[in-house]
N, C-alpha and C positions, 0 to 999 in steps of 0.2 A: 313355095319357099319364099320368104319376104327378101325383097332386095333392097340394097344398102344405097342411100342418096349419093350425089357427087362429092358431097364433102367427106364423106366417110371414104369413098374410094381413092379420094386423094389424100387423107390422111393415112391410109394403110400403106402407102407409098413410102411414106416418112418413116415407119418401124419394120425391121425386118423381123418377120414370125418366127425364123429359125434360128435367129441369133439371142445369145444371152448377153445381155449389157451389165455393166457395172451400174451402180444405183441411181448415180448422180447422172450419168447419160440417158437411163431409162427415162427418169424423170423429165430431164430435159426435152427427149423427144415428145413424151405424152404432153408436156405441155403444148408444144409446137402442133400437136395432132389434137389439140382442143379446139375447134373452130365453131362451135354453137355460139349462138348469139347471147348466151347467158354464161354467167360464170360455173363453169363446170366442176363438180366435185372430183378430186383426184382419190381413186380407191386404190388398196392393195388386197389382192388374194393371196393366201399363203396357205400351200398344203403341206400338213404335218404327218410325219412317221408315227401316228398312233392309231389305236382302233377306235373309232367313234362308239362303238356297239359296247365297250368294255366301261364301268363306271370308274375303274381305278386309272382309265386314261383320258378322262375328260379333261378338257382344257378350259377354264374360264375365269376371267377376271378384268381388272378395271386399270386404265392407265390415263395419265394427264399428258396428253400431247404439249409440248413447251410452247407451240406457235397456235394452238387451237384448231378447230377443223375450219374455219370460217363462216360457221353457222351458229348465232346465238341460241341457246336452247330454252325454250320457255320450260320452267320447273313449277309443279306443283307440289306442294307439302301438305301432309296430312299431321297436323299439331294442335295442339292446344296450349292456351295459357301464356306462358313465358317463353316456351319453345315456338309458338306461333310466332311472338314478336320478335324473336331471334331470326326466325326464316325470314319475316319481312325486311328486317334491317341487312340482312344479306344478300337480299336482292331476288327473293322468290317472286314470280310473277304471279302465283296464286297461293292462297294459304287458307285453311280450313279444316273441318272435321266433317261431322255429320251432313252438313250444308253441301259440301262437296262430292260428299259419296251419293248424296240425292241427287246432284247436278248430273253426275257421270252415269248413273243408272237410267236418267232420262234422256242419254245420249249426247251429252257433251264431252268432247275430247280434243280441247283447243290448248293441248300442252304436249311436250315431247318427253319430259323424265317425270317420276313419282319418287318422291321422297317421303319416309314415315318414320316417327318418332315409334319405338319399340309398342309403347304402352296403346296405341291407336292400330295397330295390326289386327288384333281382333274385329273391329269394326271394317278394316279396310279388305280383310279376307271375305267379305260379302262381295268384293268386286272381283273374286279370284277367276272366274270365267271370263268376264269382261275384259280386265286388265291383261290377265295371263293371256289371253288370244293375240293380244297386240304386243305383246313383250315389254308392257309397261308395269307390272307388277314390282313394288319394291322388294328388292331383296337383301340380306345381309351379305351375301357373297359380292355383290355389286355396290357395297357400300351406302345403299340407299334405304336401309332400315338401320338407323342410328339416332342416339339423342343430340350427337353433335350436328345438328342440321345447318347451323351457319357454316361449317367446313364443307358440307356435303354439296350447299348451294353454289359455295364459291367456287368448288373444283369443277362441278358440270358448267358452269359459266365459263371458267377459264379454259374447256376443253378437254374434259374428261370423258373418256369413251369406255363403252364395255365391249368386252370380246368374247365370242363364244364360239366353240367348235361347232360345225354343222354336220349332219349326216353322212357328208362325203369326205369327211376329216378336213375340212377346210376352215381357215378364220377369213372373214371379209370384214374390212374396217375402212373408214374414210380417215384420211392422213390430211386433209387439206382442200384448197381451191386451185384452180387453175391459174389463178392470178397469182398466188403465193410466190414468192422468190426460191427459186430451185433448192438453195442451201436450208431453207426452213421446211419444206416437202421432206427433204433428206434426212433431216435432223428427226422430224416427226417419225419418220419410218424407222428409223434407227432406234428410237425411244419404244415404239411398238413392238418391234423384234426384240429388243433387249428384255421386255416385260414377259413375253412370250417364251423365251428363252429360261427365264426364272420360274416361269410356271409350268416348266417341263415335267411331266409325271414319271415318279420314280420306276412306274411300270413300263416306260416307253423304251424301247429296244431299237439298236440301230440310227440310222440317219434320221433326227428330228425336223430340221428346217429342209423339206425336199424340194418344193418349187416355190418361187415368189413371182408374182407379175402385177405391174402396177398399171392402170388405165384411168381414162376421165370418163365422166358420165356417158358420153356420145361417141368416144373414139376407141380405136383398138388398143390391146394391151401390148405392154413390152416386157418380155422377161426379164428378172433381175438374177444375177450371179447370187445365189443363197450360200455358196461354199465360204465366202468371206464373213459369214455371220455366224458358223459353225465352229 
């Protein structure tokens, strides 16, 4: 069994693993416990009261965090003509069509998000296995297959994230960096939870928001009172 270092052992003393905190206090403690030499990402894990095996209880969507994630994502847009020009003007890092498809087929992956216009999807579909395996395939539900490439790029750059239920019935998402002010992290958390509540499947019964925990990249997690969001 792997042993944790001295910094982690000290961080564990800051957070009571048996206690449930209000979100502001939980975030404050997670920030104090983030002692790595780099600016750690603050993440949230939310267990939902849904059955991930049932398609009518799937939870997936996107939300723009008001204070971003602290990471500027590199955006690749598959588009032609005027739409390509729009993407460039909106701040896309890479724009192209068959040239970018060929580049990816040769092993290039210097981007974080892909956006494609609908008329490009027949060609982009050739990358299904490559991009799909990395979670990078453009998808209408994520707002990454659209003719409004300008809006898509701007939202991604502003802090748009995608959330998706995993096989364990949980949602994992970044809500900022440990260097963020506490109120900004708290507002990002609230925005994400509000989006999840709106995305609640009609087939979901009982308690929807079961457990919430926040943590930093290298630190222990703090449990958050989920009852206040129900």
